[in-house]
Residue, then its C-alpha position, 0 to 999 in steps of 0.5 A: x413727135x405727134x402730129x399737131x393736128x391730132x393734138x388739136x383735135x384730141x387734147x383730152x386724149x393726149x393729156x390722159x395718155x401723157x399722164x398714163x405714160x408718166x410725162x408731165x406735159x402742158x398741152x394747154x400751153x402747147x396749143x396756146x403757142x400753136x395758136x400764136x404761131x399760126x397767127x404769126x405765120x399768117x401775118x408773115x405770109x400776108x406781109x410777104x405778099x405785100x412786099x412782093x407786090x410793092x417790089x414789082x411796083x418799085x421796078x416800074x420807073x421812079x417810085x413815089x416817096x409814099x411807096x418807098x415809105x410803105x416798102x420800108x414799113x413792111x420790111x420793118x414789120x415783117x422783120x419784127x413778125x419773123x423775129x417773134x415767130x422764131x421765138x414762138x416756134x422755138x417754144x412750140x418745138x420744145x413743148x411738142x417734143x415733150x409729148x409722148x406717142x399715144x399708146x394703142x388701146x390694148x396697152x395696159x395702163x400702169x404706173x411702173x413695170x410692176x404692172x406689166x402683164x404676162x401674156x404667155x409662158x413657154x417652157x418650164x423653169x429648168x430643173x437640175x439635180x445639183x445646185x445651179x450656178x450663175x453665168x458669172x461663176x461658170x464663165x470665170x471658172x472657165x476663163x471666159x470672162x475677165x473683168x479685172x483686166x478690163x477694169x484696169x484697161x477701161x474701168x468698171x462694167x467692161x469685160x474681156x470675153x474670151x475663148x469658147x464663149x466668143x465662139x458660142x456668141x458668134x455661132x449664136x449671131x451667125x445662126x440668127x442672121x441666117x434665120x432672118x435672111x431665109x424667106x422659107x424660115x420667115x414664111x414658117x414663122x408667119x404661118x405659125x403666127x397667123x399673120x398676113x405679112x410679106x415674107x421678104x427677108x431682112x437685109x443684113x447691115x453692119x451700121x456705124x457706131x456713131x450718130x449725129x445729135x440731130x438724128x439721135x434726137x429725131x429718133x427720140x432715143x437721145x434721152x436720157x443723155x446721162x446714159x449716152x456717150x458723147x464724142x468730145x468737141x463734136x455733135x456725135x454720140x456712140x449709139x446705144x443700140x443698132x436700131x438708133x442708126x438703122x431707123x435713121x438711115x433713111x432720113x429725108x428720103x421717100x420710098x415707093x409703096x411697092x418697096x415696103x416693107x424695108x427690113x434690116x437686121x443689124x449687128x453692132x457693139x453698143x454703148x450705154x453708161x447705165x447711169x443710176x444702176x451702180x450696185x446692180x448686176x455687178x456680176x458677170x456681163x448682164x449690165x455692161x457699158x459695152x455690149x454686142x447686140x443684133x437688132x431688127x428694124x422695119x419701115x412699113x406703110x401704116x396699114x401693115x406696121x402693126x403686123x410688122x410689130x407682131x412679126x418681130x415678136x413672133x421671130x423673137x419667140x421662134x429664136x428662143x424656142x429654137x434655142x430651147x430656152x424657157x421664156x415668157x412674153x410680157x405686154x408692157x404697160x403705159x409707164x414702161x413702153x417708152x416715150x416714142x412707143x405706141x406698144x411694147x413687148x418684152x421677152x424674159x428668159x428663165x435664169x436658173x442661176x438667179x432663180x428668176x426671169x430676166x428681160x432679153x428682148x424688146x419689140x417697139x412699135x412707134x407708128x409715125x412718131x419717129x418718121x415725122x421728124x426724120x421726114x422718112x416717107x413713102x408714095x401712097x395712093x393719097x400722095x406722100x405719107x409718113x412711114x411707120x417704124x418698128x424695132x426689136x431685139x434679135x439677140x444680145x449677150x443676155x441669151x448667151x447668159x441664158x444658154x450658160x445657165x440653162x445648159x450647165x452641167x454638174x461638171x461646170x461645162x455648158x452643153x451647146x444648143x442643138x441648132x448652134x452645133x453646126x456653127x461650132x464644128x459639131x461640138x456638143x459641149x464647151 
């Protein structure tokens, strides 16, 4: 969440930002509750001091009736103030949690994703001498996807992924993991992007598949709850992406400045209900309740965090270019970046079977918005400060879809991208 001091000092900016992001937040009421809360806190502190003073006097021999009466009065008054404070604090917390993070100055203002800005296009849409098929047609003909049996076992929007497609997915993920854990590769990416950041490799992680309600909420990724899977009878949820459990793993911890940035690359099978999307993308494996995804997470000092965000975008571009996939980079507008984000960038890949670009990657820059409630900090020159968080997609099953469609042959086979061939025993076609 935002720092209340920042909101006090910049109420008009916070109001305008919330409006641009599409959030109806009552900043005036928040500040009113904040003022009441501060006044009650002051009253409670004063009463506690009086209580402590009288308590010390009560210990020194037989107290007077007046002193006992005063002690009782202070106790009752403090109880009343603390009860009022709890009620006000609950209202204050609800209101401040509704306030979205402030977008950086370069984020385009827009009311929907239609106003996102394409900042770069890399590669030409793949051309064929035949009519290209979509990934579902190719995969089902090959026996790589079985949604009918998955529906029998688990319901709609699940699939059995089988055969060579499984091997191709693991090849893609293993290759990507190796790239992010190789300092020489990162140095080359950093140099090409013109960044001045550490070349420290990412630490590979296999994270938990579940997350507690408190931490999911602190990450500000729990909502919309209708899109999440809750474990019945417990305050546990299936995570919706690896960064949800990577970004929260250092809650209530303090790093040394020299340890930053801390970078993780995590692989997880993730779960989303895809509420409200029925009828959309029903073919193939584009929009599933269960999907495999590899994510980057970075914890950095405030002076380096934006460059960490730019590094993650550069890594995403490197991966797509290395796979030989046509793509475009999209600067997301205020209405599309999300509540905890200060900045967001998407990468869309060309899908010839659909004759359009589709999103495969997102890079999210959160500043200290998540860390404030997680209480993840570091020791800086000016004392203990909040860290900044970043997360970004490495690869999911969507680039796998893009490989199927962009590398298809007239015979219905799929050529293997050159960088993945060593991970498939040198095979060129599947």
